[in-house]
C-alpha positions in Angstrom: 100.8 127.8 70.4 104.2 126.2 71.2 104.0 122.4 71.4 107.1 122.1 73.6 110.1 119.8 73.4 109.2 116.6 71.6 112.8 115.5 71.9 115.7 117.1 73.8 118.4 116.7 76.4 117.7 114.5 79.4 120.6 115.8 81.4 122.1 119.2 82.0 124.8 120.3 84.4 125.1 116.8 85.9 121.4 116.8 86.8 118.6 114.7 85.3 116.1 116.7 83.3 116.3 120.0 81.5 117.3 123.5 82.5 115.3 126.7 82.4 113.4 127.3 79.2 115.6 129.0 76.6 114.2 132.0 74.9 110.7 133.4 75.0 108.3 131.4 77.2 105.4 129.5 75.5 101.9 130.9 76.2 100.2 127.5 76.2 98.5 127.0 79.6 99.8 123.5 79.9 103.2 124.9 80.9 104.2 125.5 84.5 105.8 128.9 85.1 108.0 127.6 87.9 109.3 124.8 85.8 110.0 127.1 82.9 112.0 129.4 85.2 113.9 126.7 87.2 114.1 123.7 84.9 112.3 120.4 85.0 114.1 117.5 86.7 111.0 115.2 87.0 111.1 111.6 85.7 108.9 112.3 82.6 109.4 111.8 78.9 110.4 114.8 76.8 106.9 115.4 75.5 105.8 116.4 79.0 108.8 118.6 80.0 107.7 121.8 81.7 104.0 120.7 81.7 101.9 121.0 84.9 100.9 117.8 86.7 97.3 118.3 85.7 98.2 118.8 82.0 100.3 115.6 82.0 97.5 113.5 83.5 95.0 115.0 81.0 97.4 114.1 78.2 97.8 110.5 79.5 94.1 110.1 79.9 93.6 110.8 76.2 95.8 107.8 75.4 95.3 105.3 78.2 94.9 101.6 77.4 91.7 99.8 78.4 93.4 97.3 80.7 93.4 97.6 84.5 95.7 96.1 87.1 94.8 95.0 90.6 97.0 93.7 93.4 96.0 92.3 96.8 97.4 94.1 99.8 96.2 92.2 102.9 99.8 91.9 104.3 101.1 95.3 103.3 102.9 94.1 100.1 106.0 96.1 99.3 105.6 95.4 95.6 102.7 97.8 95.0 104.9 100.7 94.3 106.7 98.7 91.5 103.3 97.7 90.1 102.1 101.3 90.0 105.3 102.5 88.3 105.1 99.7 85.7 101.4 100.4 85.1 102.3 104.0 84.4 105.0 102.9 82.0 102.5 100.8 80.0 99.7 103.3 80.5 97.2 101.2 82.3 93.7 102.8 82.8 93.8 102.3 86.6 95.5 100.4 89.4 93.3 98.8 92.0 94.6 98.1 95.5 92.6 95.4 97.3 92.7 95.1 101.1 94.8 97.6 103.1 94.4 101.2 101.8 97.9 102.2 102.8 101.0 101.0 100.8 104.6 102.0 100.5 104.9 104.6 97.8 108.7 104.7 97.5 108.8 102.1 94.8 106.4 104.1 92.7 109.1 106.8 92.1 106.4 109.5 92.2 104.5 107.9 89.2 101.5 107.5 91.4 100.8 111.2 90.8 100.2 110.4 87.1 98.4 107.0 87.6 94.7 106.6 88.5 94.4 104.5 91.7 91.3 102.9 93.3 90.9 101.1 96.6 88.7 98.2 97.3 88.2 96.8 100.8 88.1 93.2 99.6 88.1 90.9 96.6 84.3 90.9 96.5 84.2 94.6 96.0 86.8 94.4 93.2 84.9 91.7 91.4 81.6 93.7 91.6 83.4 96.7 90.2 84.9 94.7 87.4 81.5 93.2 86.5 79.9 96.7 86.5 82.6 98.0 84.2 82.5 94.9 81.8 86.1 94.0 82.6 87.3 90.4 82.4 89.3 89.4 85.5 92.5 87.6 84.6 94.3 86.1 87.5 98.1 85.7 87.2 99.0 82.7 89.2 101.1 79.6 88.7 98.4 77.3 90.1 96.6 74.2 88.7 94.5 74.9 85.6 96.4 78.0 84.6 96.8 78.7 80.9 100.4 79.7 79.8 100.5 83.5 79.5 102.7 83.1 76.4 99.8 81.4 74.5 96.8 83.0 76.1 94.5 85.5 74.4 94.1 88.3 76.8 90.7 90.2 76.7 91.0 93.8 75.5 89.3 95.0 78.7 91.4 92.9 81.1 91.7 93.4 84.8 95.1 91.7 85.5 94.9 90.5 89.1 98.0 89.7 91.2 98.5 88.2 94.6 100.9 89.3 97.3 104.5 88.3 97.6 104.6 84.9 99.4 101.0 83.7 99.8 99.9 84.6 96.2 96.3 85.1 95.3 93.6 84.5 97.9 91.1 81.7 97.1 88.4 84.3 96.6 90.5 86.0 93.9 91.3 82.7 92.1 87.6 81.7 92.2 86.4 85.0 90.9 88.7 85.1 87.9 87.3 84.5 84.4 90.8 83.3 83.3 93.9 82.3 85.1 97.3 82.5 83.4 100.7 81.5 84.4 104.2 82.8 83.5 106.4 80.0 82.2 109.6 79.6 84.2 112.6 77.5 83.4 114.7 77.7 86.6 114.5 76.3 90.1 112.5 79.0 91.9 108.9 78.3 92.5 107.6 81.8 91.8 108.4 85.3 90.5 108.5 88.5 92.4 105.0 90.0 92.2 106.3 93.3 90.8 108.2 91.4 88.0 105.2 89.2 87.2 103.0 92.3 86.9 105.4 93.8 84.4 105.5 90.7 82.3 101.8 90.3 82.2 101.2 94.0 81.3 103.8 93.7 78.5 102.0 90.6 77.2 98.8 92.7 77.0 100.7 95.5 75.2 102.1 93.0 72.6 98.6 91.8 71.8 96.6 95.0 71.8 98.6 98.2 71.9 99.2 100.4 68.9 103.0 100.6 68.6 103.3 103.2 65.9 101.7 106.6 65.4 101.8 110.2 66.4 100.1 109.6 69.7 103.1 107.7 71.1 105.1 109.7 73.7 108.5 109.4 72.0 
């Protein structure tokens, strides 16, 4: 069995990715014949070059972290794509979209194909799902009573909940959270972009809980 390219070129002929597979093709069923023949220009780390979409998702599923991410979408928030892309980067178990089912996928940069997504009609449905799955809802909001994220102990099975750009979290979301954390700011702006806040909170979870060395890492 050929394991594939663990490291290798990320550009060839001026294009992002790798060219056609050099030499005899691997027989491993994870590999996509079309990608082997034509090259792989997808935005994936070298471990997954030439793999089928299904094989990549299966590989990620074996290593996913136990934290989840949720974002409210009652006003068609344009940050959801960024949140999904960042959740993929930090290998979140699932992204939950609360409110409107449809969202702008451009910001996800195709990472939504590799990230598990779940829709909930309202906050109550999200909270019920979190309770059934033994997840602790952590609201990220700069409101009264929030604990600084920089000093907070995030639960291992956290569901990090974010509001929409502008209005922030709904009252139902704030009331349903087991913990509310705020991101310390030092400038004049009142709030952070929702996509940026999500990335900061996910990285805080990673710093506390993720295994940062070992053969199971992608690079």
